[in-house]
ZALOTOR-603280 format. One record per atom (N, C-alpha, C, O): residue in three letters; y, z, x. Coordinates in steps of 0.001 Angstrom, whole numbers, padded with zeros to 6 digits, always signed. Each point is the difference from the previous one (the first is absolute). Example, Ala and Ser with C-alpha at 12.3 -4.5 7.8 and 13.67 -1.06 7.14 Angstrom:
2
ALA-005690+007800+013190;ALA+001190+000000-000890;ALA+001200+000000+000900;ALA-000019+000665+001036;SER+001069-001385-001386;SER+001190+000060+000820;SER+001090+000730-000770;SER+001108+000169+000509;
This chain:
190
MET+006319+000182+006355;MET-001474-000227+000094;MET-000615+000208-001340;MET-000812-000824-000422;GLN+001155+001901-000292;GLN-000609+000283-001303;GLN+000232-001145-000969;GLN-000902-000320-000774;ASP+002024-000289+000779;ASP+000276-001140-000870;ASP-000916-001195+000299;ASP-000518-000626-000925;VAL+000317+000310+002194;VAL-000842-001117+000399;VAL-001469+000324-000415;VAL-000691-000871-000528;LEU+000227+002101+000765;LEU-001367+000384-000418;LEU-000175-000046-001448;LEU-001063-000385-000488;HIS+002093+000772-000247;HIS-000034-000064-001507;HIS-000130-001495-000432;HIS-000832-000364-000831;ASN+001679-000447+001431;ASN+000029-001432-000384;ASN-001373-000607+000354;ASN-000476-000836-000769;ILE-000176+001193+001858;ILE-001300-000503+000347;ILE-001049+000492-001081;ILE-000886-000750-000409;SER+001027+001951+000006;SER-000995+000599-001013;SER+000110-000787-001298;SER-000967-000074-000758;GLN+002202-000552+000474;GLN+000157-000720-001324;GLN-000235-001473+000223;GLN+000142-000749-000967;CYS-000480+000262+002121;CYS-000028-001404+000288;CYS-001107-000749-000803;CYS-001099+000529-000162;THR+001377-001702-000316;THR-000960-000799-000763;THR+000069-001427+000427;THR-000470-000866-000739;ILE+001032+000553+001900;ILE+000222-001383+000374;ILE-001232-000944+000048;ILE+000095-001215-000170;CYS-001228+001853+000410;CYS-001252-000777+000080;CYS-001031+000406-001097;CYS-001200-000237+000134;LYS+001720+000855-001216;LYS-000860+000556-001029;LYS-001012-001011-000499;LYS-001171+000335-000179;ALA+001610-001590-000053;ALA-000913-001035-000524;ALA-001190-000267+000873;ALA-000970-000574-000495;HIS+000961+000947+001769;HIS-001029-000289+000931;HIS-000879+001179+000277;HIS-000941-000117+000785;LEU+001210+001294-001415;LEU-000802+001245+000359;LEU-001006+000271-001113;LEU+000362+000149-001167;PRO-001677-000087+001569;PRO-001009+000206-000986;PRO+000073+001345-000758;PRO-000392+000085-001164;PHE+000900+000965+001846;PHE+000101+001304-000655;PHE+001477+000366-000324;PHE+000282+001143-000358;GLY+000629-002083+000481;GLY+001398+000261-000157;GLY+000615+000612+001154;GLY-000676+000326+000976;PRO+002026-000139-001040;PRO+000708+000628+001191;PRO-000211+001497+000077;PRO+000021+000690-001020;ARG-000217-000207+002175;ARG-000057+001400+000367;ARG+000380+000106+001499;ARG-000849+000263+000852;PRO+002198-000482-000549;PRO+000374-000020+001409;PRO-000279+001328+000673;PRO+000234+001076-000550;VAL-000757-001203+001799;VAL-000307+001147+000787;VAL+000727-000115+001374;VAL-000322-000847+000834;ALA+001273+001708-000660;ALA+000774+000024+001257;ALA+000559+001381+000189;ALA+000289+000652-001003;THR-000118-000165+002167;THR+000674+001302+000236;THR+000928-000143+001250;THR-000311-000725+000946;ALA+001409+001417-000988;ALA+000988-000026+001112;ALA+000889+001189-000180;ALA+000086+000595-001074;HIS+000580-000262+002163;HIS+001006+001017+000058;HIS+001037-000374+001056;HIS-000317-000674+000979;ILE+001553+001114-001184;ILE+001098-000373+000865;ILE-000370+000438+001432;ILE+000434-000637+000960;ASP-001273+001774-000793;ASP-000300+000429+001320;ASP-001378-000471+000520;ASP-000473+000487+001027;SER-000178-001451-001752;SER-001229-000487+000483;SER+000119-000481+001494;SER+000963-000651+000406;LYS-002026+001031+000372;LYS-000014-000400+001431;LYS-000894-001181+000279;LYS+000262-000746+000943;ILE-001319+000541-001732;ILE-001013-001026+000166;ILE-000126-000732-001304;ILE-000124+000607-001064;VAL+000157-001954+001153;VAL-000244-000799-001216;VAL-001391-000658+000158;VAL-000289-000635+001015;ILE-000564+000806-002050;ILE-001281-000689-000061;ILE+000167-001184-001030;ILE+000309+000209-001173;ILE-000522-001384+001660;ILE+000061-001186-000799;ILE-001420-000605-000006;ILE-000476-000582+000974;GLY-000160+000766-002145;GLY-001324-000559-000198;GLY-000008-001156-000878;GLY+000998-000715-000087;GLN-002105+000476-000596;GLN-000078-001179-000884;GLN+000425+000268-001421;GLN+001132-000307-000374;ALA-002004+000866-000418;ALA+000279+000305-001371;ALA-000996+001109-000463;ALA-001052+000169+000616;PRO+001371+000555-001656;PRO-000879+001057-000504;PRO-001322-000653-000477;PRO+000002-001132-000483;GLY-001127+001865+000626;GLY-001188-000387-000646;GLY-000148+000618-001345;GLY+000949+000618-000481;THR-002095-000743-000171;THR-000136+000487-001362;THR+000092+001535-000034;THR+000583+000554-000932;LYS-001154+000147+001941;LYS+000030+001459-000006;LYS+001431+000482+000090;LYS+000399+000884-000758;VAL+000382-001443+001667;VAL+001444+000289+000154;VAL+000784-000391-001285;VAL+000887+000733-000437;HIS-001212-001833-000122;HIS+000633-000430-001260;HIS-000157+001104-001020;HIS+000963+000350-000683;GLU-002214+000231+000561;GLU-000333+000978-000948;GLU+000784+001382+000289;GLU+000590+000608-000893;SER-000643-000207+002141;SER+000611+001281+000383;SER+001474-000012+000208;SER+000674+001006-000220;GLY-000139-002169+000656;GLY+001407-000116+000347;GLY+000313+000606+001315;GLY+001173+000149+000340;ILE-002215+000229+000459;ILE+000200+000626+001322;ILE-000342-000939+001049;ILE-001151-000430+000062;PRO+002099+000043+000826;PRO-000405-001021+001025;PRO-001021+000450+000959;PRO+000011+001135+000477;TRP-000932-002064-000185;TRP-001033+000227+000997;TRP-000916+001141-000421;TRP-000533+000704+000857;ASP+000334-000503-002185;ASP-000819+000994-000589;ASP-001411-000593-000184;ASP-000510-000064-001118;ASP-000125-000376+002253;ASP-001305-000635-000082;ASP-000638+000015+001338;ASP+000547+000606+000921;GLN-001734-001269-000742;GLN-000711+000018+001304;GLN+000859-000592+001086;GLN-000016+000484+001132;SER+000801-001570-001463;SER+000889-000558+001025;SER+000978+001025+000473;SER+000248+000090+001202;GLY+000307+000669-002065;GLY+000971+001100+000351;GLY-000636+000980+000869;GLY+000598+000434+000984;LYS-001809-000049-001301;LYS-000693+001053+000853;LYS-000142-000542+001417;LYS+000215+000749+000953;LYS-000556-001979-000781;LYS-000222-000648+001328;LYS+001353-000110+000672;LYS+000098+000215+001208;LEU+000963-000548-001960;LEU+001340-000123+000547;LEU+000460+001301+000554;LEU+000507+000057+001120;ARG-000679+001044-001912;ARG+000425+001338+000507;ARG-000832+000418+001266;ARG+000498+000677+000899;GLN-001699-001090-000887;GLN-000809+000278+001247;GLN+000622-000760+001213;GLN+000185+000579+001070;TRP+000129-001872-001262;TRP+000645-000726+001030;TRP+001286+000560+000442;TRP+000308+000017+001192;LEU+000494+000471-002181;LEU+001296+000581+000357;LEU-000118+001436+000554;LEU+000928+000512+000627;ASN-002091+000125-000874;ASN-000250+001382+000353;ASN+000998+000941-000692;ASN+000607+000852+000648;VAL-000444-001013-001962;VAL+000878+000893-000805;VAL-000806+000535-001158;VAL-000998-000576-000433;THR+001483+001717-000052;THR-000526+000602-001186;THR+000542-000708-001251;THR+000950-000781+000062;ASP-001577+001079-001169;ASP+000467-000506-001334;ASP+001456+000465-000172;ASP+000856-000786-000408;GLU-000566+002102+000731;GLU+001290+000602-000187;GLU+001070-000736+000799;GLU+001098-000263-000491;GLN-001470-000085+001824;GLN+000935-000651+000840;GLN+000250-001449-000569;GLN+001141-000454-000081;PHE-002218-000226-000295;PHE+000030-001321-000464;PHE+000856-000226-001272;PHE+000750-000968-000122;TYR-000915+001937-000822;TYR+000696-000146-001248;TYR+001386+000688-000050;TYR+000655+000073-001039;ASN-000264+000413+002195;ASN+001338+000567+000200;ASN+000942-001212+000191;ASN-000097-000645+001044;THR+000970+000308-001953;THR+000765-001243+000050;THR+001071+000167+001126;THR+000595-001002+000397;GLU-000346+002154+000098;GLU+000936+000112+001135;GLU-000732-000433+001305;GLU+000637-000311+001007;ASN-001928+000302-001055;ASN-000806-000530+001101;ASN-000250-001519-000183;ASN+000343-000809+000863;PHE-000945+000455-002006;PHE-000469-001352-000284;PHE+000625-000556-001214;PHE-000012+000660-001040;ALA+000579-001872+001100;ALA+000259-000800-001151;ALA-001129-001005-000112;ALA-000485-000525+001002;ILE+000084+000271-002197;ILE-001115-000884-000310;ILE+000486-001095-000839;ILE+000307+000208-001174;ILE-000219-001394+001729;ILE+000599-001169-000695;ILE-000955-001187+000222;ILE+000037-000670+001032;PRO-000896+000438-002045;PRO-000896-001190+000113;PRO+000725-001329-000128;PRO+001135-000051-000473;MET-001759-000971+000873;MET+000591-001386-000184;MET+000082-000309-001461;MET+000979-000581-000469;GLY-002049+000982-000291;GLY+000068-000121-001498;GLY-000160+001382-000582;GLY-000918+000720+000392;PHE+001777-000318-001313;PHE+000016+001377-000442;PHE-001030+000277-001119;PHE-000279+001150-000339;CYS-000285-002264-000230;CYS-000897+000222-001117;CYS-001391-000634+000362;CYS-000066-000883+000855;TYR-001009+001329-001494;TYR-001277-000534+000157;TYR+000008-001483-000401;TYR+000310-000321-001147;PRO-000654-000605+002097;PRO+000109-001454-000317;PRO-001151-000578-000752;PRO+000152-001076-000580;GLY-001332+001729+000543;GLY-001161-000587-000666;GLY-001124-000183+000987;GLY+000196+000201+001198;LYS-001365-000574-001666;LYS-001177-000160+000841;LYS-000100-001491+000442;LYS+000348-000936-000721;ALA-000839+000811+001931;ALA-000322-001326+000572;ALA-001526-000060+000160;ALA-000671+000970-000351;LYS+000086-002084+000873;LYS-001412-000043+000266;LYS-000495+001084+000946;LYS-001062+000591-000198;THR+001844-000352+001205;THR-000319+001096+000950;THR+001271+000869+000081;THR+001030-000450+000501;GLY-001111+001684-000993;GLY+001143+000898+000086;GLY+000996-000383-001116;GLY-000339-000626-001005;ASP+001610+001056+001262;ASP+001058-000228-000961;ASP+000761-001287+000327;ASP-000086-000544+001101;LEU+000823+000091-002094;LEU+000973-001169+000279;LEU+001065+000438+001013;LEU+000210+001184+000264;PRO+000434-002186+000274;PRO+001093+000320+000901;PRO+001125+000745-000737;PRO+000108-000133-001219;PRO+000736+000918+001923;PRO+001084+000673-000651;PRO+000974-001021-000671;PRO+000223-001080+000546;ARG+000293+001390-001605;ARG+001019-000843-000656;ARG+001134-000277+000944;ARG+000441+000932+000673;PRO+000092-002192-000565;PRO+000989-000361+000886;PRO+001368+000466-000340;PRO+000874-000038+000867;GLU-000613+000489-002105;GLU+001359+000337-000478;GLU+000462+001331+000583;GLU+001199+000140+000242;CYS-002071+000861+000006;CYS+000432+001320+000310;CYS+000770+000144+001272;CYS+001107+000538-000002;ALA-001657-001001+001078;ALA+000659+000248+001304;ALA+001408-000561+000007;ALA+000923+000747+000323;PRO-000685-002033-000663;PRO+001406-000479+000058;PRO+000898+000732-000943;PRO+001190+000142+000282;GLN-001714+000346-001425;GLN+000810+000682-001016;GLN+000369+001413+000439;GLN+001116+000454-000249;TRP-002058+000254+000910;TRP+000192+001434+000182;TRP+000061+000554+001409;TRP+000685+000988+000267;HIS-001389-001619+000606;HIS-000122+000601+001343;HIS+001305+000300+000751;HIS+000223+001096+000513;GLU+000595-002095-000481;GLU+001265+000216+000705;GLU+000892+001092-000669;GLU+000696+000740+000694;GLN-000728-000656-001983;GLN+000749+001034-000720;GLN-000537+001426+000424;GLN+000776+000933+000207;LEU-002100-000821-000094;LEU-000588+001306+000418;LEU+000303+000295+001510;LEU+000479+001074+000362;LEU-000779-002060+000465;LEU+000202+000227+001461;LEU+001430+000398+000435;LEU+000219+000790+000919;GLU+000716-001390-001640;GLU+001455+000271+000377;GLU+000323+001381-000378;GLU+000971+000541+000530;LYS-001718+000114-001430;LYS+000296+001360-000326;LYS-000762+001037+000804;LYS+000063+001196-000284;MET-000804-001683+001322;MET-000743+000988+000895;MET+000430-000198+001434;MET-000643-000702+000781;PRO+001751+001343-000462;PRO+000521-000181+001396;PRO-000728+000673+001074;PRO+000234-000262+001180;LYS-001178+001191-001573;LYS-000761+000772+001019;LYS-001347-000670+000385;LYS-000754+000570+000788;VAL+000455-001727-001313;VAL-001319-000620+000265;VAL-000099-000270+001492;VAL+000920-000576+000582;GLU-001986+000967+000032;GLU-000256-000230+001454;GLU-001206-000979+000210;GLU-000179-000577+001072;LEU-000642+000425-002169;LEU-001251-000823+000268;LEU-000386-000576-001419;LEU-000006+000679-001027;ILE-000316-002025+001103;ILE-000457-000672-001239;ILE-001461-000475+000245;ILE-000245-000844+000862;ILE-000677+001379-001602;ILE-001415-000387+000229;ILE-000295-001091-000947;ILE+000092+000185-001214;LEU-000472-001410+001767;LEU-000241-001146-000801;LEU-001536-000164-000139;LEU-000696-000310+000967;ILE+000191+000530-002217;ILE-001446+000023-000260;ILE-000398-001343-000584;ILE+000399-000315-001121;GLY-001169-000485+001839;GLY-000524-001229-000502;GLY+000886-001201+000264;GLY+001161+000116+000393;ALA-001749-001254-000623;ALA+000679-001287+000300;ALA+001210-000254-000831;ALA+000947-000594+000515;TYR-000888+001009-001814;TYR+001129-000324-000811;TYR+001274+000737+000527;TYR+001058-000606+000168;ALA-001197+001858+000068;ALA+001146+000747+000553;ALA+000403-000532+001378;ALA+001185-000139+000301;GLN-002189-000155+000530;GLN+000312-000473+001381;GLN+000705-001377-000004;GLN+000921-000227+000785;LYS-001363-000691-001678;LYS+000644-001283-000040;LYS+001422+000131-000559;LYS+000931-000652+000472;TYR-000789+001507-001485;TYR+001270+000112-000565;TYR+001072+000642+000905;TYR+001141-000462+000019;TYR-001493+001500+000714;TYR+000922+000676+000906;TYR+000064-000639+001348;TYR+001097-000107+000549;LEU-002155-000315+000010;LEU+000030-000549+001357;LEU+000383-001428+000056;LEU+000404-000497+001051;LYS-000521-000189-002167;LYS+000371-001410-000197;LYS-000666-000845+001134;LYS-001217+000037+000181;ASP+002046-000788+000565;ASP-000559-000865+000988;ASP-000632+000720+001228;ASP-000729-000593+000795;ASN+001040+001846-000697;ASN-000559+000852+001072;ASN-001403+000438-000288;ASN-000694+000433+000920;ALA+000230-000522-002160;ALA-001398+000278-000234;ALA-000891-001034+000609;ALA+000327-001187+000021;LYS-001417+001619+000460;LYS-000958-000861+000670;LYS-000735-000840-001090;LYS+000205+000176-001200;ARG-001082-001108+001700;ARG-000735-000844-000872;ARG-000908+000675-000954;ARG-000227-000484-001109;THR-000325+001656+001544;THR-000993+000769-000786;THR+000405+001503+000014;THR+000686+000473+000906;LEU-001131+000224-001919;LEU+000229+001473-000025;LEU-000617+000646+001304;LEU+000601+000889+000604;THR-001751-001345-000223;THR-000633+000545+001184;THR+000891-000099+001296;THR+000157+000952+000764;GLU+000403-002180-000590;GLU+000903-000186+001075;GLU+001329+000842-000129;GLU+000504+000557+000975;THR-000012-000508-002152;THR+001213+000831-000250;THR-000245+001448+000316;THR+000802+000626+000693;VAL-001915-000063-001195;VAL-000340+001397+000290;VAL-000245+000187+001457;VAL+000403+001010+000577;GLY-001077-001993+000054;GLY-000294+000131+001410;GLY+001278+000058+000852;GLY+000048+000635+001053;GLU+001010-001345-001572;GLU+001259+000005+000704;GLU+001024+001049-000500;GLU+001206-000170+000176;TYR-001699+001230-000786;TYR+000820+000950-000705;TYR+001127+000510+000853;TYR+001095+000205-000524;LYS-001293+000017+001831;LYS+001021+000515+000843;LYS+001259-000861+000145;LYS+001081+000491+000324;SER-001261-001793-000576;SER+001168-000919+000094;SER+000949+000217-001229;SER+001123-000503-000006;TYR-001572+001225-000986;TYR+000830+000166-001220;TYR+000636+001382-000046;TYR+000856+000278-000839;LEU-001286+000578+001752;LEU+000576+001372+000075;LEU+001418-000056+000677;LEU+000309-000915+000764;PRO+000485+001888-001070;PRO-000225+001229-000595;PRO+000190-000041-001601;PRO-000299+000990-000668;LYS+000780-002107+000099;LYS+000301-000002-001377;LYS-001326-000200-000907;LYS-000247+000767-000930;TYR-000495-001737+001235;TYR-001205-000248-000767;TYR-001327+000299+000699;TYR-000158-000150+001212;PHE-000781+000581-002050;PHE-001349+000193+000528;PHE-000926-000605-000996;PHE-000244+000573-001062;PRO-000323-001830+001415;PRO-000905-000710-000899;PRO-001465+000523+000122;PRO-000525+000171+001100;ILE-000089+000066-002242;ILE-001439+000452-000021;ILE-000703-000797-001071;ILE+000639-000628-000844;PRO-001946+000654+000881;PRO-000813-000617-001047;PRO+000008+000868-001219;PRO+000422+001156+000043;HIS-000896-001724-001149;HIS-000141+000850-001215;HIS-001207+000960+000150;HIS-001054-000412+000484;PRO+001204+001679-000896;PRO-001118+000918+000183;PRO-000974-000001-001125;PRO-000743+000966-000173;SER+000718-002021-000606;SER-000911-000063-001173;SER-001475-000026+000478;SER-000290-000530+001073;PRO-000632+001100-001866;PRO-001357-000081+000305;PRO-000549-001439+000094;PRO-000976-000270+000699;THR+001630-000619-001414;THR-000442-001419+000007;THR+000368-000668+001387;THR-000480-001083+000335;ASN+001322+001769+000411;ASN+000456-000488+001359;ASN-000911+000578+001049;ASN+000336-000136+001176;ARG-001423+000751-001464;ARG-000881+000599+001022;ARG-000622-001008+000926;ARG-000333+000340+001135;PHE+000156-001624-001594;PHE-000556-001067+000867;PHE+001083-000291+001113;PHE-000350-000152+001170;TRP+001603+000083-001538;TRP+001021-000230+001006;TRP-000014+001076+001066;TRP+000075-000270+001198;ARG-000175+001507-001680;ARG-000025+001163+000872;ARG-001206-000059+000906;ARG+000084+000295+001192;ALA-001219-000683-001774;ALA-001292-000076+000818;ALA+000097-001070+001138;ALA-000523+000150+001105;LYS+001240-001238-001485;LYS+000147-001129+000943;LYS+001087+000242+001052;LYS+000051-000649+001045;ASN+000852+001656-001386;ASN+001099+000279+000912;ASN+000101+001512+000289;ASN+000956+000664-000401;PRO-001965-000149+001104;PRO-000023+001519+000188;PRO+001109+000475+000899;PRO+000299+001194+000045;TRP+000341-002150+000702;TRP+001167+000362+000803;TRP+001115+000645-000805;TRP+000761+000815+000522;PHE-000665-001186-001804;PHE+001084+000557-000841;PHE-000090+001499-000134;PHE+000962+000720+000268;GLU-002167-000237-000699;GLU-000147+001455-000184;GLU-000177+000719+001372;GLU+000312+001185+000119;GLU-000805-001898+000895;GLU-000257+000586+001266;GLU+001366+000171+000782;GLU+000155+000995+000709;LEU+000779-001896-000821;LEU+001176-000100+000823;LEU+001289+000148-000803;LEU+000850+000828+000329;VAL-000714-001594-001335;VAL+001290-000069-000757;VAL+000281+001211-000852;VAL+001133+000480-000037;VAL-002165+000039-000666;VAL+000209+001185-000885;VAL+000593+001136+000786;VAL+000876+000696-000515;SER-001292-000479+001693;SER+000490+001215+000758;SER+001463-000194+000257;SER+000749+000969-000117;ASP-000280-002151+000461;ASP+001381-000314+000217;ASP+000780+000189-001330;ASP+001086+000580-000011;LEU-001616-001042-001014;LEU+000639+000177-001355;LEU+000145+001440-000302;LEU+001069+000414-000450;GLN-002120+000421+000677;GLN+000117+001420-000242;GLN+001017+000699+000843;GLN+000673+000917-000471;GLU-000541-001331+001722;GLU+000987+000596+000892;GLU+001417-000298-000509;GLU+000865+000875-000033;ARG-000664-002094-000349;ARG+001309-000428-000499;ARG+000392+000703-001269;ARG+001146+000420-000161;VAL-002119-000287-000766;VAL+000270+000746-001239;VAL+000353+001435+000270;VAL+000967+000545-000533;LYS-001833+000091+001432;LYS+000236+001413+000300;LYS+001420+000167+000602;LYS+000708+000948-000341;ALA-000299-001875+001238;ALA+001368+000166+000635;ALA+001085-000181-001001;ALA+001025+000678+000083;VAL-001193-001541-001008;VAL+001045-000167-001035;VAL+000095+001159-000901;VAL+001106+000371-000394;LEU-002189+000226+000042;LEU-000062+001036-001008;LEU+000332+001389+000570;LEU+000290+000931-000750;LYS-000338-000799+002143;LYS+000239+001336+000597;LYS+001378+000518-000283;LYS+000347+001100+000432;
């Protein structure tokens, strides 16, 4: 595991496309029980090197009902984004995660974590990559059908403040789905 994480930390395969240069952000442990697969680090995470060290991370930890200590304990959570480095700014929000990372590194990481019981797929990029043809037409439909992907995968929307409009239009997610997510996370971590 340490060799793979070291190799990721030295990765430069998409260097030419990164506005701030490479700074891969990923955490994992051989005993990780839950894997969080999000999009890519934002500027704050690029600066700190700490995954989910921003407003999105605060909301995500609320949804999971875990403390910072639980969340950053790699024996609990591995954090593997679709793109390990900040991809740059788009008109609204950030650019999509670089497509090189997941095929290059995800399988190598996942095969070294035999105790994983749950993979949380955050956002459309992770859901399309992992659910493939089983992903629904839209993120809303995929998240709405989350039970059909259990017990392995749990698809959720991105917790970004820019996603507040989606959450306002889909109150059922925080009213119904989040409690099930919290129960599953609690059961895995106990």
